VOSE-341925 format. One record per atom (N, C-alpha, C): residue number from 1; residue in three letters; atom name; z, y, x. Coordinates in steps of 0.001 Angstrom, whole numbers, plus 500000, padded with zeros to 6 digits. Layout:
# residues N
> NUM,ALA,CA,Z,Y,X
...
//
This chain:
# residues 166
> 1,UNK,N,834265,788778,255120
> 1,UNK,CA,833303,787702,255275
> 1,UNK,C,833525,786675,254157
> 2,UNK,N,832460,786258,253526
> 2,UNK,CA,832547,785245,252475
> 2,UNK,C,832440,783856,253094
> 3,UNK,N,832764,782858,252299
> 3,UNK,CA,832644,781471,252771
> 3,UNK,C,831225,781193,253232
> 4,UNK,N,830250,781659,252462
> 4,UNK,CA,828841,781385,252776
> 4,UNK,C,828381,782064,254060
> 5,UNK,N,829135,783042,254538
> 5,UNK,CA,828775,783740,255778
> 5,UNK,C,829552,783219,256986
> 6,UNK,N,830466,782308,256773
> 6,UNK,CA,831325,781811,257834
> 6,UNK,C,830656,780621,258531
> 7,UNK,N,829973,780895,259639
> 7,UNK,CA,829231,779851,260352
> 7,UNK,C,830132,778732,260864
> 8,UNK,N,831330,779074,261288
> 8,UNK,CA,832263,778068,261785
> 8,UNK,C,832633,777084,260666
> 9,UNK,N,832909,777607,259493
> 9,UNK,CA,833242,776761,258351
> 9,UNK,C,832043,775917,257925
> 10,UNK,N,830876,776517,257915
> 10,UNK,CA,829653,775792,257551
> 10,UNK,C,829425,774631,258515
> 11,UNK,N,829583,774880,259812
> 11,UNK,CA,829423,773809,260806
> 11,UNK,C,830462,772702,260607
> 12,UNK,N,831672,773093,260262
> 12,UNK,CA,832763,772143,260026
> 12,UNK,C,832417,771213,258863
> 13,UNK,N,831886,771770,257795
> 13,UNK,CA,831544,770990,256604
> 13,UNK,C,830289,770160,256823
> 14,UNK,N,829342,770682,257594
> 14,UNK,CA,828057,769994,257796
> 14,UNK,C,828217,768577,258328
> 15,UNK,N,829268,768343,259101
> 15,UNK,CA,829490,767006,259660
> 15,UNK,C,829689,765955,258572
> 16,UNK,N,830138,766378,257409
> 16,UNK,CA,830395,765454,256305
> 16,UNK,C,829589,765811,255061
> 17,UNK,N,828507,766516,255260
> 17,UNK,CA,827665,766965,254155
> 17,UNK,C,826267,766403,254346
> 18,UNK,N,825707,765851,253289
> 18,UNK,CA,824363,765288,253350
> 18,UNK,C,823440,766151,252491
> 19,UNK,N,822699,767068,253126
> 19,UNK,CA,821852,767980,252347
> 19,UNK,C,820768,767262,251550
> 20,UNK,N,820215,766173,252094
> 20,UNK,CA,819194,765421,251354
> 20,UNK,C,819793,764801,250088
> 21,UNK,N,820961,764206,250237
> 21,UNK,CA,821643,763647,249067
> 21,UNK,C,821900,764750,248038
> 22,UNK,N,822409,765874,248499
> 22,UNK,CA,822817,766959,247601
> 22,UNK,C,821642,767486,246782
> 23,UNK,N,820517,767763,247432
> 23,UNK,CA,819377,768316,246679
> 23,UNK,C,818712,767257,245804
> 24,UNK,N,818772,765993,246194
> 24,UNK,CA,818215,764936,245346
> 24,UNK,C,819129,764624,244160
> 25,UNK,N,820417,764671,244392
> 25,UNK,CA,821395,764417,243315
> 25,UNK,C,821441,765579,242337
> 26,UNK,N,821236,766787,242851
> 26,UNK,CA,821308,767998,242032
> 26,UNK,C,819985,768755,242153
> 27,UNK,N,818981,768356,241382
> 27,UNK,CA,817641,768942,241513
> 27,UNK,C,817591,770447,241247
> 28,UNK,N,818579,770974,240533
> 28,UNK,CA,818596,772421,240302
> 28,UNK,C,818757,773186,241618
> 29,UNK,N,819427,772582,242579
> 29,UNK,CA,819613,773221,243889
> 29,UNK,C,818286,773228,244641
> 30,UNK,N,817591,772109,244592
> 30,UNK,CA,816283,772020,245246
> 30,UNK,C,815321,773032,244622
> 31,UNK,N,815326,773093,243300
> 31,UNK,CA,814438,774004,242579
> 31,UNK,C,814753,775467,242907
> 32,UNK,N,816028,775781,243047
> 32,UNK,CA,816436,777160,243347
> 32,UNK,C,816115,777554,244787
> 33,UNK,N,815942,776555,245659
> 33,UNK,CA,815607,776840,247050
> 33,UNK,C,816738,777456,247850
> 34,UNK,N,817969,777193,247437
> 34,UNK,CA,819115,777753,248156
> 34,UNK,C,819606,776765,249212
> 35,UNK,N,820318,777275,250187
> 35,UNK,CA,820904,776423,251217
> 35,UNK,C,821945,775518,250552
> 36,UNK,N,821781,774196,250638
> 36,UNK,CA,822700,773295,249934
> 36,UNK,C,824154,773397,250398
> 37,UNK,N,824382,773564,251693
> 37,UNK,CA,825760,773669,252186
> 37,UNK,C,826410,774937,251649
> 38,UNK,N,825701,776037,251727
> 38,UNK,CA,826264,777297,251223
> 38,UNK,C,826502,777220,249720
> 39,UNK,N,825565,776594,249001
> 39,UNK,CA,825769,776446,247555
> 39,UNK,C,827042,775654,247285
> 40,UNK,N,827217,774548,247992
> 40,UNK,CA,828406,773724,247788
> 40,UNK,C,829679,774522,248058
> 41,UNK,N,829698,775265,249153
> 41,UNK,CA,830901,776005,249532
> 41,UNK,C,831249,777127,248562
> 42,UNK,N,830246,777697,247909
> 42,UNK,CA,830503,778808,246992
> 42,UNK,C,830642,778328,245540
> 43,UNK,N,829750,777451,245116
> 43,UNK,CA,829724,777038,243712
> 43,UNK,C,829930,775537,243491
> 44,UNK,N,829303,774727,244322
> 44,UNK,CA,829249,773289,244085
> 44,UNK,C,830591,772610,243963
> 45,UNK,N,831530,772974,244818
> 45,UNK,CA,832837,772319,244747
> 45,UNK,C,833548,772646,243442
> 46,UNK,N,833327,773847,242915
> 46,UNK,CA,833949,774231,241640
> 46,UNK,C,833336,773458,240475
> 47,UNK,N,832114,772978,240674
> 47,UNK,CA,831400,772213,239647
> 47,UNK,C,831567,770705,239859
> 48,UNK,N,832467,770328,240760
> 48,UNK,CA,832728,768917,241099
> 48,UNK,C,831493,768189,241597
> 49,UNK,N,830656,768880,242326
> 49,UNK,CA,829478,768239,242915
> 49,UNK,C,829911,767544,244202
> 50,UNK,N,829310,766408,244473
> 50,UNK,CA,829674,765614,245646
> 50,UNK,C,828861,766052,246858
> 51,UNK,N,829501,766243,248006
> 51,UNK,CA,828790,766670,249210
> 51,UNK,C,828009,765553,249906
> 52,UNK,N,828312,764317,249567
> 52,UNK,CA,827584,763162,250100
> 52,UNK,C,827787,761991,249141
> 53,UNK,N,827123,760897,249402
> 53,UNK,CA,827183,759769,248462
> 53,UNK,C,828466,758949,248552
> 54,UNK,N,829331,759252,249506
> 54,UNK,CA,830576,758505,249651
> 54,UNK,C,831800,759289,249191
> 55,UNK,N,831614,760545,248857
> 55,UNK,CA,832745,761400,248488
> 55,UNK,C,832682,761713,247001
> 56,UNK,N,833684,761257,246263
> 56,UNK,CA,833769,761527,244830
> 56,UNK,C,834684,762736,244641
> 57,UNK,N,834081,763906,244556
> 57,UNK,CA,834829,765163,244514
> 57,UNK,C,835758,765246,243308
> 58,UNK,N,835282,764829,242169
> 58,UNK,CA,836091,764906,240951
> 58,UNK,C,837338,764030,241072
> 59,UNK,N,837158,762800,241560
> 59,UNK,CA,838301,761906,241714
> 59,UNK,C,839260,762428,242786
> 60,UNK,N,838721,762836,243933
> 60,UNK,CA,839564,763336,245013
> 60,UNK,C,840411,764505,244518
> 61,UNK,N,839755,765429,243816
> 61,UNK,CA,840462,766604,243317
> 61,UNK,C,841549,766203,242323
> 62,UNK,N,841260,765267,241440
> 62,UNK,CA,842244,764875,240428
> 62,UNK,C,843468,764197,241041
> 63,UNK,N,843283,763563,242181
> 63,UNK,CA,844387,762842,242813
> 63,UNK,C,845129,763682,243853
> 64,UNK,N,844407,764469,244640
> 64,UNK,CA,845022,765104,245804
> 64,UNK,C,845145,766627,245777
> 65,UNK,N,844419,767315,244923
> 65,UNK,CA,844409,768780,244985
> 65,UNK,C,845091,769369,243760
> 66,UNK,N,846042,770258,244013
> 66,UNK,CA,846781,770881,242925
> 66,UNK,C,846108,772154,242408
> 67,UNK,N,845326,772812,243239
> 67,UNK,CA,844609,774001,242779
> 67,UNK,C,843183,773940,243292
> 68,UNK,N,842364,774817,242771
> 68,UNK,CA,840927,774757,243048
> 68,UNK,C,840490,775908,243962
> 69,UNK,N,841277,776194,244982
> 69,UNK,CA,840961,777347,245822
> 69,UNK,C,840072,777023,247011
> 70,UNK,N,840026,775763,247415
> 70,UNK,CA,839147,775394,248526
> 70,UNK,C,838337,774161,248143
> 71,UNK,N,837174,773997,248739
> 71,UNK,CA,836374,772800,248461
> 71,UNK,C,837133,771526,248833
> 72,UNK,N,836983,770512,247998
> 72,UNK,CA,837715,769266,248221
> 72,UNK,C,837364,768618,249558
> 73,UNK,N,836130,768753,250019
> 73,UNK,CA,835766,768166,251311
> 73,UNK,C,836540,768839,252445
> 74,UNK,N,836814,770128,252328
> 74,UNK,CA,837595,770825,253355
> 74,UNK,C,839042,770344,253313
> 75,UNK,N,839585,770165,252119
> 75,UNK,CA,840936,769626,252001
> 75,UNK,C,841012,768264,252687
> 76,UNK,N,840016,767416,252426
> 76,UNK,CA,839987,766097,253051
> 76,UNK,C,839899,766209,254571
> 77,UNK,N,839016,767065,255060
> 77,UNK,CA,838849,767203,256508
> 77,UNK,C,840100,767771,257164
> 78,UNK,N,840779,768688,256488
> 78,UNK,CA,841968,769321,257052
> 78,UNK,C,843184,768417,257061
> 79,UNK,N,843398,767696,255985
> 79,UNK,CA,844625,766906,255916
> 79,UNK,C,844442,765487,255435
> 80,UNK,N,843376,765221,254739
> 80,UNK,CA,843189,763902,254153
> 80,UNK,C,843144,762777,255149
> 81,UNK,N,842436,762983,256247
> 81,UNK,CA,842328,761924,257247
> 81,UNK,C,843695,761583,257830
> 82,UNK,N,844556,762583,257943
> 82,UNK,CA,845886,762363,258513
> 82,UNK,C,846847,761742,257511
> 83,UNK,N,846608,761989,256235
> 83,UNK,CA,847562,761556,255225
> 83,UNK,C,847068,760404,254369
> 84,UNK,N,846142,759617,254907
> 84,UNK,CA,845670,758399,254241
> 84,UNK,C,845009,758670,252907
> 85,UNK,N,844416,759845,252753
> 85,UNK,CA,843610,760063,251563
> 85,UNK,C,842231,759505,251861
> 86,UNK,N,841417,759389,250868
> 86,UNK,CA,840110,758783,251059
> 86,UNK,C,839026,759559,250349
> 87,UNK,N,837865,759654,250962
> 87,UNK,CA,836764,760341,250304
> 87,UNK,C,835933,759417,249419
> 88,UNK,N,836229,758136,249443
> 88,UNK,CA,835395,757190,248721
> 88,UNK,C,835642,757260,247225
> 89,UNK,N,834664,756801,246483
> 89,UNK,CA,834764,756878,245031
> 89,UNK,C,835870,755967,244521
> 90,UNK,N,836369,756331,243375
> 90,UNK,CA,837414,755563,242717
> 90,UNK,C,836989,754108,242550
> 91,UNK,N,835763,753892,242083
> 91,UNK,CA,835305,752517,241845
> 91,UNK,C,835187,751727,243149
> 92,UNK,N,834771,752389,244246
> 92,UNK,CA,834695,751705,245542
> 92,UNK,C,836080,751302,246040
> 93,UNK,N,837036,752195,245888
> 93,UNK,CA,838403,751903,246333
> 93,UNK,C,838983,750755,245508
> 94,UNK,N,838780,750831,244208
> 94,UNK,CA,839289,749775,243325
> 94,UNK,C,838693,748420,243712
> 95,UNK,N,837394,748408,243944
> 95,UNK,CA,836713,747165,244327
> 95,UNK,C,837294,746608,245631
> 96,UNK,N,837494,747477,246642
> 96,UNK,CA,838051,747029,247923
> 96,UNK,C,839455,746462,247739
> 97,UNK,N,840268,747132,246935
> 97,UNK,CA,841646,746678,246731
> 97,UNK,C,841694,745334,246016
> 98,UNK,N,840831,745163,245032
> 98,UNK,CA,840789,743887,244311
> 98,UNK,C,840269,742783,245224
> 99,UNK,N,839204,743078,245988
> 99,UNK,CA,838651,742080,246913
> 99,UNK,C,839663,741651,247965
> 100,UNK,N,840489,742583,248440
> 100,UNK,CA,841494,742260,249457
> 100,UNK,C,842747,741634,248843
> 101,UNK,N,842791,741570,247520
> 101,UNK,CA,843928,740954,246841
> 101,UNK,C,845181,741797,246805
> 102,UNK,N,845055,743102,247035
> 102,UNK,CA,846235,743960,247036
> 102,UNK,C,846398,744740,245732
> 103,UNK,N,845440,744588,244824
> 103,UNK,CA,845607,745143,243483
> 103,UNK,C,845127,744126,242468
> 104,UNK,N,845927,743960,241429
> 104,UNK,CA,845585,743039,240346
> 104,UNK,C,845840,743740,239016
> 105,UNK,N,844789,743896,238219
> 105,UNK,CA,844954,744490,236887
> 105,UNK,C,845968,743698,236072
> 106,UNK,N,845836,742376,236102
> 106,UNK,CA,846700,741509,235310
> 106,UNK,C,848167,741657,235728
> 107,UNK,N,848416,741603,237035
> 107,UNK,CA,849783,741740,237533
> 107,UNK,C,850359,743102,237157
> 108,UNK,N,849579,744148,237387
> 108,UNK,CA,850076,745502,237146
> 108,UNK,C,850418,745701,235673
> 109,UNK,N,849549,745231,234790
> 109,UNK,CA,849807,745391,233355
> 109,UNK,C,850986,744529,232901
> 110,UNK,N,851090,743307,233439
> 110,UNK,CA,852211,742429,233075
> 110,UNK,C,853538,742991,233579
> 111,UNK,N,853527,743620,234742
> 111,UNK,CA,854746,744179,235334
> 111,UNK,C,855113,745538,234749
> 112,UNK,N,854162,746171,234100
> 112,UNK,CA,854367,747527,233585
> 112,UNK,C,853904,747607,232127
> 113,UNK,N,854729,747110,231211
> 113,UNK,CA,854322,747085,229808
> 113,UNK,C,854036,748473,229232
> 114,UNK,N,854659,749501,229792
> 114,UNK,CA,854374,750861,229310
> 114,UNK,C,852929,751252,229605
> 115,UNK,N,852424,750835,230753
> 115,UNK,CA,851027,751116,231105
> 115,UNK,C,850105,750295,230209
> 116,UNK,N,850452,749033,230001
> 116,UNK,CA,849638,748174,229136
> 116,UNK,C,849553,748756,227725
> 117,UNK,N,850675,749233,227213
> 117,UNK,CA,850705,749793,225854
> 117,UNK,C,849935,751105,225756
> 118,UNK,N,849848,751823,226872
> 118,UNK,CA,849183,753133,226850
> 118,UNK,C,847661,753026,226801
> 119,UNK,N,847126,751900,227270
> 119,UNK,CA,845675,751748,227338
> 119,UNK,C,845058,752449,228540
> 120,UNK,N,845891,753012,229403
> 120,UNK,CA,845433,753723,230601
> 120,UNK,C,844904,752709,231612
> 121,UNK,N,843844,753043,232305
> 121,UNK,CA,843307,752155,233332
> 121,UNK,C,844404,751863,234353
> 122,UNK,N,844723,750580,234599
> 122,UNK,CA,845842,750255,235487
> 122,UNK,C,845675,750767,236921
> 123,UNK,N,844478,750682,237473
> 123,UNK,CA,844297,751149,238850
> 123,UNK,C,844420,752666,238925
> 124,UNK,N,843852,753349,237961
> 124,UNK,CA,843959,754811,237932
> 124,UNK,C,845425,755220,237780
> 125,UNK,N,846164,754497,236928
> 125,UNK,CA,847586,754792,236760
> 125,UNK,C,848320,754614,238086
> 126,UNK,N,848050,753502,238762
> 126,UNK,CA,848718,753263,240043
> 126,UNK,C,848422,754395,241031
> 127,UNK,N,847157,754786,241135
> 127,UNK,CA,846767,755811,242109
> 127,UNK,C,847345,757187,241791
> 128,UNK,N,847494,757496,240522
> 128,UNK,CA,848021,758815,240152
> 128,UNK,C,849544,758829,240052
> 129,UNK,N,850124,757751,239526
> 129,UNK,CA,851560,757754,239231
> 129,UNK,C,852324,756565,239813
> 130,UNK,N,851748,755386,239712
> 130,UNK,CA,852471,754156,240021
> 130,UNK,C,853064,754081,241410
> 131,UNK,N,852280,754455,242422
> 131,UNK,CA,852815,754360,243778
> 131,UNK,C,853987,755308,243966
> 132,UNK,N,853947,756480,243298
> 132,UNK,CA,855050,757450,243407
> 132,UNK,C,856308,756916,242731
> 133,UNK,N,856101,756071,241725
> 133,UNK,CA,857215,755479,240981
> 133,UNK,C,857630,754133,241580
> 134,UNK,N,857068,753798,242734
> 134,UNK,CA,857353,752563,243471
> 134,UNK,C,856989,751305,242684
> 135,UNK,N,855954,751398,241865
> 135,UNK,CA,855452,750232,241134
> 135,UNK,C,854500,749484,242064
> 136,UNK,N,854702,748200,242220
> 136,UNK,CA,853843,747412,243103
> 136,UNK,C,852498,747126,242439
> 137,UNK,N,851413,747187,243213
> 137,UNK,CA,850082,746985,242660
> 137,UNK,C,849688,745517,242470
> 138,UNK,N,850400,744619,243117
> 138,UNK,CA,850134,743183,242979
> 138,UNK,C,851335,742431,243527
> 139,UNK,N,851319,741124,243349
> 139,UNK,CA,852407,740336,243926
> 139,UNK,C,852212,740133,245428
> 140,UNK,N,851087,740598,245960
> 140,UNK,CA,850801,740497,247398
> 140,UNK,C,851092,741782,248168
> 141,UNK,N,851585,742813,247481
> 141,UNK,CA,851777,744098,248149
> 141,UNK,C,853052,744751,247640
> 142,UNK,N,853982,745001,248561
> 142,UNK,CA,855248,745644,248220
> 142,UNK,C,855236,747063,248787
> 143,UNK,N,855215,748049,247907
> 143,UNK,CA,855142,749451,248331
> 143,UNK,C,856252,749841,249302
> 144,UNK,N,857471,749506,248963
> 144,UNK,CA,858610,749918,249785
> 144,UNK,C,858548,749263,251160
> 145,UNK,N,858347,747955,251197
> 145,UNK,CA,858271,747261,252479
> 145,UNK,C,857154,747845,253335
> 146,UNK,N,855974,748004,252737
> 146,UNK,CA,854832,748509,253499
> 146,UNK,C,855107,749915,254032
> 147,UNK,N,855646,750778,253190
> 147,UNK,CA,855907,752161,253597
> 147,UNK,C,856932,752216,254725
> 148,UNK,N,857978,751427,254622
> 148,UNK,CA,859004,751415,255667
> 148,UNK,C,858482,750842,256978
> 149,UNK,N,857633,749835,256910
> 149,UNK,CA,857172,749145,258108
> 149,UNK,C,855867,749662,258702
> 150,UNK,N,855108,750430,257947
> 150,UNK,CA,853798,750868,258436
> 150,UNK,C,853529,752362,258325
> 151,UNK,N,854392,753072,257609
> 151,UNK,CA,854160,754504,257410
> 151,UNK,C,855377,755326,257825
> 152,UNK,N,856221,754731,258637
> 152,UNK,CA,857387,755443,259137
> 152,UNK,C,858356,755884,258059
> 153,UNK,N,858341,755205,256925
> 153,UNK,CA,859247,755563,255839
> 153,UNK,C,858840,756812,255079
> 154,UNK,N,857630,757280,255301
> 154,UNK,CA,857143,758485,254618
> 154,UNK,C,856603,758088,253243
> 155,UNK,N,857343,758436,252211
> 155,UNK,CA,856971,758071,250846
> 155,UNK,C,856134,759151,250163
> 156,UNK,N,855479,759988,250943
> 156,UNK,CA,854692,761083,250375
> 156,UNK,C,853231,760726,250163
> 157,UNK,N,852810,759554,250586
> 157,UNK,CA,851404,759176,250481
> 157,UNK,C,851267,757776,249910
> 158,UNK,N,850136,757539,249288
> 158,UNK,CA,849861,756264,248637
> 158,UNK,C,849764,755148,249684
> 159,UNK,N,850685,754194,249667
> 159,UNK,CA,850671,753141,250680
> 159,UNK,C,849463,752206,250566
> 160,UNK,N,848956,752015,249371
> 160,UNK,CA,847803,751136,249192
> 160,UNK,C,846557,751738,249836
> 161,UNK,N,846369,753037,249671
> 161,UNK,CA,845234,753718,250302
> 161,UNK,C,845396,753659,251823
> 162,UNK,N,846622,753862,252303
> 162,UNK,CA,846894,753771,253739
> 162,UNK,C,846521,752379,254249
> 163,UNK,N,846913,751353,253529
> 163,UNK,CA,846624,749974,253924
> 163,UNK,C,845119,749722,254010
> 164,UNK,N,844386,750170,253024
> 164,UNK,CA,842940,749931,252978
> 164,UNK,C,842233,750603,254153
> 165,UNK,N,842692,751777,254560
> 165,UNK,CA,841983,752549,255586
> 165,UNK,C,842650,752576,256938
> 166,UNK,N,843638,751736,257178
> 166,UNK,CA,844282,751750,258501
> 166,UNK,C,843498,750942,259483
//
């Protein structure tokens, strides 16, 4: 049985899939007249197509997925909700963190001259590497304290993402 023939899997994904968004965002799918969910499960996820307007597949994959064997939305549904991952776009997450005062570009660059010298986006650096290296995202957020007091000492997940979505 292929993914496209697995009704149970299709139903599982449909809860977080917006077919109207998908065919409007990707007019080639509408033109081809194929089932949008099946297209996503077979081809779309490999092409980094988003299953809905709140899920940034390319960003999610770059941060949380080590291989490309399953659709990113399935990875999120299977483990992301439990492990404080997020389906929201990178720019939405960054905006929320800045608005809540838990991420500061200025603080992060001043505290991490290697990042400043690299020219790498400070928030992207924090999300991919900084939290793993215990670099604090602002003077208002301490990774170690937060992880010990709110995540049971589990240093396997981004504490800032956990904070935003708890």
